[in-house]
C-alpha positions in Angstrom: 221.4 80.3 141.7 220.0 78.6 138.7 216.4 78.8 137.5 213.8 76.4 138.9 213.3 73.2 136.8 209.7 74.3 135.9 208.2 77.8 135.8 207.6 79.3 139.2 203.9 80.1 140.1 202.2 82.1 142.8 201.3 79.8 145.8 197.7 78.6 145.5 195.1 79.3 148.1 195.2 76.8 151.0 191.7 75.6 150.2 193.0 74.1 146.9 196.1 72.4 148.2 196.0 68.6 148.3 198.6 66.2 149.7 198.6 62.5 148.9 202.3 61.8 149.8 205.4 62.9 147.9 206.6 61.7 144.5 210.2 61.5 143.4 210.6 62.7 139.8 213.2 63.8 137.3 212.4 67.0 135.4 214.1 66.9 132.0 215.3 69.9 130.0 213.8 68.5 126.8 213.2 72.0 125.3 216.7 73.4 126.0 218.0 75.5 123.1 221.3 73.6 123.2 220.6 70.0 121.8 223.5 68.6 123.9 221.7 69.6 127.1 218.3 68.2 126.3 219.0 64.9 128.2 219.9 66.7 131.4 217.5 66.6 134.4 216.9 67.8 137.9 215.8 65.4 140.5 212.8 66.8 142.5 210.3 65.9 145.1 206.7 66.8 144.4 205.0 67.3 147.9 201.6 69.0 147.3 199.3 69.7 144.4 196.7 72.3 143.6 194.8 72.9 140.3 195.5 76.1 138.4 192.0 77.6 137.9 190.9 77.9 134.3 193.6 75.4 133.0 194.5 71.8 133.0 197.8 72.7 134.7 198.8 72.0 138.3 200.7 74.0 140.9 203.1 71.6 142.6 205.1 72.3 145.7 208.5 71.1 144.6 211.9 70.6 146.4 215.1 70.2 144.5 218.9 70.6 144.7 219.9 73.9 143.1 223.3 75.3 142.3 224.6 77.9 144.7 227.6 80.2 144.6 229.3 80.4 147.9 232.7 81.9 148.6 233.7 81.6 144.9 232.7 78.0 144.5 229.6 76.3 143.2 227.8 73.9 145.5 224.3 72.5 146.0 221.6 74.0 148.1 218.1 72.7 148.9 215.5 74.8 147.1 211.8 74.7 147.0 208.9 76.7 145.4 205.4 76.3 143.9 206.0 75.4 140.3 203.7 75.0 137.3 203.3 71.5 135.9 201.8 72.1 132.5 199.2 69.8 131.0 201.2 67.5 128.8 204.6 67.8 130.7 204.3 64.1 131.8 203.1 62.9 128.4 205.9 64.7 126.6 208.5 63.1 128.9 209.5 66.4 130.6 208.5 65.0 134.0 209.1 61.3 134.8 208.8 59.2 137.9 212.2 58.3 139.4 213.4 55.3 141.4 215.8 56.2 144.2 219.1 54.5 144.8 219.1 53.8 148.5 221.9 53.6 150.9 221.3 52.3 154.4 221.3 55.8 156.0 219.1 57.4 153.3 215.5 58.5 153.6 213.0 56.8 151.2 213.7 59.3 148.4 217.4 58.3 148.3 219.0 61.3 150.1 220.7 61.4 153.4 218.7 63.0 156.2 221.2 65.9 156.5 221.6 66.5 152.7 220.6 69.8 151.2 217.9 68.1 149.1 216.3 66.7 152.3 216.6 70.1 154.0 214.8 71.7 151.1 212.0 69.2 151.2 211.5 69.7 154.9 211.4 73.5 154.4 208.8 73.1 151.6 206.6 70.9 153.8 206.9 73.4 156.7 205.3 76.0 154.4 202.1 73.9 154.2 199.2 74.0 156.7 200.2 72.0 159.8 197.8 69.2 159.2 199.4 68.4 155.8 203.1 68.6 156.7 203.7 65.0 157.8 201.9 63.4 154.9 203.8 65.7 152.4 207.1 64.0 153.4 205.8 60.4 153.1 206.1 58.5 149.8 202.9 58.4 147.7 201.6 54.8 147.9 199.4 54.6 144.8 202.3 54.6 142.3 
């Protein structure tokens, strides 16, 4: 499997976790050592947030489609983890809001309900306290 699109971080204490609805984003590889790959991105869903104590960074519960080796071939697999969104990642253009391309059968974020991306998002939400799960899978409305 490939590396997460942002640095992985230890899950925050439940008391710090906030859910205001999910946000679809693209996480760009702006600092990749190969200049040809700096325009690449990973589409991701940010489901929950928690401040990282002593910093201006955030821990974000993130779902994305990762690369997976299976039976000698590469395919996509829904992945999720708590990742560190550094102060300035949005301002530098590393993380940008995305607009989904919707087909009639897609969920609001532009992925089929049976797609690996959607499966990863549901698994991520299931890791949250029960009272936060449903809202974590709904689109954030204040954007």
